[in-house]
NUTIVEX-28458 format. One record per atom (N, C-alpha, C): residue in one letter; x, z, y. Coordinates in steps of 0.2 Angstrom, whole numbers, plus 5000, padded with zeros to 4 digits. Each point is the difference from the previous one (the first is absolute). Layout:
REM residues N
aXZY ...
END
This chain:
REM residues 263
m581452555480 m499249995002 m499649934997 i499550014997 i499649944999 i499749965005 d500049955002 d499849975005 d499649924998 q499849994993 q499749955000 q499350014999 h499750075001 h499350014997 h499650015007 i499449965000 i499650005005 i499550054999 p500050065005 p499550055000 p499349974999 r499650044995 r499449994996 r499550065005 k499649975003 k499450055004 k499750034995 r499749974994 r499650044997 r500450054996 f500650014999 f500350054997 f500350055007 g499849985006 g500150055006 g500850005000 q500349944999 q500849995001 q500350025006 n500350055002 n500450015006 n500750024998 f500649974999 f500650024998 f500450045005 l500250054998 l500550055002 l500749975003 v500249985006 v500549975001 v500650035004 d499950065004 d500450045004 d500350044996 p500849995002 p500350044994 p500250065003 y499950025006 y500050085003 y499450024996 i499449985000 i499450034998 i500150024991 i500349944997 i500150004993 i500450064998 e500650005005 e500550074998 e499750065001 n499550005004 n499750085003 n499450014993 i499749954998 i499550014994 i500550024996 l500649964997 l500350034994 l500450065002 n500250025005 n500150075001 n499650054999 a499349995003 a499450054998 a499850014993 i500249954996 i499850004993 i500650034996 a500649995001 a500650034998 a500149994993 p499849944996 p500150004994 p500650014998 t500050034992 t500650014997 t500049984992 k500749994999 k500049964993 k499650044993 d499850065001 d499750024994 d499250005000 e499849965006 e499350015000 e499749934999 h499350004999 h499649934998 h499549995006 i500249955001 i499649985008 i499549934998 v499450015003 v499549954997 v499849975009 e500249935001 e500049975006 e499349944999 i499550035005 i499449955000 i500049955006 g499949934997 g500149945005 g500750005003 p500550004995 p500849985003 p500149955006 g499549955000 g499949945005 g500849964998 q500449995006 q500749974999 q500550044998 g499750074998 g500750044998 g500450035005 a499750025006 a500350035006 a500250074999 l499550034995 l500150084998 l500450004993 t500049954997 t500050004992 t500850014998 e500549955005 e500650004998 e500350055002 g499750055005 g500350055003 g499950074994 l499349994998 l499850054995 l500450004994 l500149934998 l500549994994 l500750035000 m500349995006 m500750025001 m500050074999 s499650045001 s500050064998 s500150014992 g499949964997 g500050024992 g499450034997 a499450005004 a499450024998 a499849954996 r499550034994 r499749954996 r499449965004 l499949965001 l499549965004 l499549954997 d499350024999 d499649964998 d499649965007 a500049935000 a499649985006 a499449974998 i499449995003 i499249984998 i500149955006 e500049944999 e499849955005 e499449964995 i499549985006 i499649954997 i500149935001 d500349985006 d500149945001 d500549974995 r499849944996 r500549984994 r500649965003 d499949975007 d500649965002 d500550055003 l499750065003 l500550055002 l500450034993 a499650024997 a500150034993 a500749964998 h499949925000 h500549964997 h500750005004 l499850005006 l500650015005 l500350064999 l499750054998 l500350075000 l500550014993 s499649964997 s500450014992 s500649975000 h500149945004 h500449975000 h500750025004 k499850055005 k500450035005 k500250074997 l499750034997 l500050074998 l500150034992 l499849954996 l500050024993 l500750014997 r500649985005 r500650014998 r500150084998 h499650045005 h500050085000 h499650024993 k500550044998 k499750014992 k499550075001 n500050025006 n499550065001 n499349975004 f500049944999 f499449975003 f499549974996 t499350005000 t499549984996 t499449975004 l499949945000 l499449985004 l499449994996 h499450015003 h499449994998 h499549975003 c499949934998 c499649965004 c499250014999 q499850055002 q499350024999 q499750035007 d499350015001 d499550015004 d500150105000 v500350035005 v500250065000 v499350054998 l499449965002 l499650035000 l499650004993 q500449974995 q499750004993 q500650034995 f500650025004 f500650014997 f499950084996 i500150014996 i500050074997 i500850045002 l500050035003 l500650045004 l500350054994 p499750044997 p500250044996 p500449974993 n499949944999 n500349974994 n500750005002 l500250005006 l500649995002 l500650075000 v499550044999 v500450084998 v500450004994 k500650025002 k500550014994 k500350084999 d499950024995 d500250074998 d499850065007 r499349985001 r499750055006 r500250005006 q500549955002 q500450005007 q499349975005 k500050045004 k499449985006 k500449935003 l499449975003 l500349935004 l499950015007 r500549975004 r500049995007 r499849945001 v499349995005 v499849945001 v499949975006 v500249955002 v500149985007 v499849935002 g499849975006 g499849944999 g499649995008 n499949935001 n499849985006 n499349984998 l499450035001 l499450004998 l499549955005 p499849944997 p499649975004 p499450035002 y499849995006 y499250045002 y499550004995 n499949934998 n499449994997 n500150034992 i500450044998 i500050044993 i500250075001 s500250015007 s500550085001 s499650054997 t499249995002 t499750074999 t499749994993 p499949954996 p499850014993 p500750024995 l500649975004 l500650024996 l500250065002 l499950055005 l500150065000 l499650044996 f499349974999 f499750054996 f500150004993 k500349934999 k500250004992 k500750044997 l500349995006 l500750044999 l499950085000 f499450025005 f499850075000 f499850024992 a499749974997 a499850004993 a500650014993 d500649985004 d500650004996 d500550055002 l499750055004 l500850045004 l500250034996 d499750024993 d500350054996 d500849964997 y500049935001 y500649974998 y500549985007 i499950025004 i500250005007 i500350055004 q500849985001 q500350055005 q499849995006 d500049945005 d499850015006 d499949915000 m499749985006 m499949945003 m500249995007 f500249945001 f500249975007 f499749935001 f499650005005 f499649935001 f500049995007 m500149935001 m499849975007 m499349975000 l499650045004 l499449995001 l499849975009 q499449984998 q499949985008 q499850075005 r500250015007 r500050055002 r499350035000 e499549965000 e499350025000 e499850054993 v500349974994 v499950034994 v500350065000 a500650015004 a500550065000 a499750055005 l499849995004 l499550055005 l499550024996 r499749964996 r499250024998 r500250064993 l500749974996 l500350054995 l500050085003 i500650005005 i500150075003 i499550035006 a499549965000 a499550035006 a499650064997 q499950055007 q499850054998 q499350025002 p499750044998 p499150015002 p500049995008 n499349985002 n499850005006 n500349945004 s500249944997 s500449945002 s499649944997 k500149955004 k499749934998 k500249984993 q500750015000 q500349984993 q499950034994 y499850065001 y499950044993 y499449994997 g500149994993 g499349974997 g500350014992 r499649954996 r500150014993 r500850004998 l500249955002 l500849984999 l500450075002 s500050035006 s500350055002 s499950074993 v499350015000 v500050064996 v500249994993 m499949944996 m500349984994 m500650005000 a500449975003 a500750005002 a500450065001 q499650045004 q500450075001 q499950054994 y499449984995 y499950044996 y500749994995 y500149944999 y500549974994 y500850025003 c500049995006 c500849995002 c500150045007 d500550015002 d500350025006 d500249935004 m499949985005 m500249945003 m500450015006 q500349965002 q500450005006 q500149925001 i500049995008 i500249935002 i500850015002 i500449984996 i500649995001 i500549955004 l499649965002 l500449945003 l499549945003 d500150005007 d499549945002 d500349945000 v499749944997 v500249945000 v499649945004 p500449975004 p499749955004 p499849944998 p499649955003 p499949944996 p500649955000 t500550015005 t500649965001 t500450014992 a499950064997 a500450014993 a499849964995 f499549965001 f499749954994 f500049935002 s499949974994 s500049935001 s499549974996 p499449975001 p499849975007 p499850105003 a500050005006 a499950075004 a499250004998 p499950065000 p499250014999 p499750025006 k499450015001 k499550015007 k500050075000 v500350054996 v499950065001 v500750044999 d500150065002 d500450044998 d500150044993 s500650014997 s500050024994 s500450085000 c500050044994 c500350054999 c500150024994 i500650045000 i500250024992 i499650075000 v499850014994 v499650074999 v500250034994 s500350055000 s500250044994 s499450044996 f500049994993 f499650054998 f500350044995 k499850065000 k500250064995 k499550024996 p499849984994 p499550034996 p500050095001 r499250015000 r500050085001 r499950024994 t500350064997 t500150024992 t499550054999 i499650035006 i499550034996 i499349985000 a499750024993 a499349954999 a499650065003 i499649995006 i499550055001 i499449975001 v499949944996 v499249994999 v500049984993 t499550034997 t499850014993 t499849924998 d499749955005 d499749954997 d500249955006 h500549955000 h500049955005 h499549965002 a499749984996 a499449954999 a499450045005 k500050064999 k499550035004 k500250005008 l500750025002 l500249995005 l499949935004 q500449964996 q499749925003 q499349985001 l499550044996 l499449985000 l499650035007 i500250085002 i499950035005 i500249965007 v500849995000 v500449975006 v499549945001 t500049964996 t499749925000 t499250015002 t499650034998 t499450015003 t499950035007 a500450045002 a500250035006 a500149955006 f500449954998 f500249975004 f499749935000 s499749994995 s499449945001 s499550015005 h499950075002 h499550015004 h500450055006 r500549975002 r500350035006 r499750045006 r499349945001 r499850025006 r499550054998 k499850024996 k499550054998 k500550074999 t499550055002 t500450074999 t500250024992 i500350034999 i500250014994 i499550024995 a499450045002 a499650044997 a499549934998 n500049955003 n499549944998 n500549954997 a500749985001 a500449974996 a500050024993 l500050074998 l500050014994 l499450044998 k499449985002 k499650044997 k499649994993 e500449934997 e499850004993 e500550034995 l500550035004 l500450044995 l499950075000 f500050035008 f500050075003 f499350015003 n499850064998 n499550025005 n500350055006 t499750005006 t500350045005 t500350084997 t499650034998 t500350084996 t500749974997 e500149954996 e500650004996 e500549985007 l499949965003 l500549965004 l500150085006 s499550035001 s500350065004 s500650054996 q499750004994 q500450044995 q500749995000 c500249925001 c500749984998 c500249995008 g499750045006 g500450015005 g499949945005 v499449954999 v499949935003 v499650025007 d500149985004 d499750005008 d499549934998 l499450024999 l499449964998 l499949945005 q500250025008 q499949935004 q500749975000 a500650014997 a500549965000 a499849944996 r500549965002 r500049934996 r500649984997 a500049954995 a500550004995 a500850005002 e500249975006 e500550015004 e500150075003 n499750054999 n500250065003 n500250044993 i499849984995 i500250044994 i500750004998 n500450054999 n500850014997 n500049994993 l500549984998 l500249984994 l499850064994 n500250085004 n499950044995 n499150024998 t499749995006 t499349995000 t499749964993 y500249935002 y499749964994 y500350024993 i500750035000 i500150024992 i499550064999 q499950055006 q499550054997 q499349974997 l499749965003 l499449955000 l500049984992 a500649974999 a500149964993 a500050064994 n500450045001 n500050064996 n499450044999 y499550015004 y499450035001 y499649954995 f499949945002 f499749944997 f500150014993 s500850004998 s500149994994 s499750074995 n500250065004 n499850064995 n499250005000 r499649985005 r499350014999 r499749964996 n500549944998 n499749964994 n500150034992 i500550045001 i500250024995 i499550064996 h499950035006 h499650054999 h499149995000 
END
């Protein structure tokens, strides 16, 4: 364990130190030697060494130069390890793909970048086999939330369109140093293989518009995009609100919107 580094708040650094939790995460990921893994934010290397011991090829992306230096010193003896000292939000993930082998992506995502990073990764799902992320429990619950709940929102709809997700492990604050003030979870993401929206941008537009006016009825929230007759044709209850509409109905609206523009 690297112990010289002082955690930096601006990078949201809370380092995983509980060996029981680390072992459970590695068991859930179950890396094998013929796989290509990308670790986002390896930090002090709590998971990194275990991933490397599997024999898998591992690319790690770390924004903190001091941590990158320490990790390089500790882990570059592993021939299957490559470290990239970059901002993951600027990193071009498909550049890592070799021989069309899909990537397995893992990491402990800081709260301040978790949502934009997830959307960036959703755009690259053609290159991804699966993902396992440590997230704040609040974010995890929003990801898997179902209609008619307070947590259900834009993130829920879009994430569930792209992936099947499951909370596989709860992680208490005591598993970290320093201990955060919130509970965390490990969430697994399995990309959905069926393309059921003809234009992803249209789905994004409709969902974003609906939830930006979530206190209004859906008829009022989407009045710039659909008239009431069109909404009814798509099976939408005009008195419902954004959080009452399920994923399949948003998909139907997006496809209707795309086809209407074509004709």
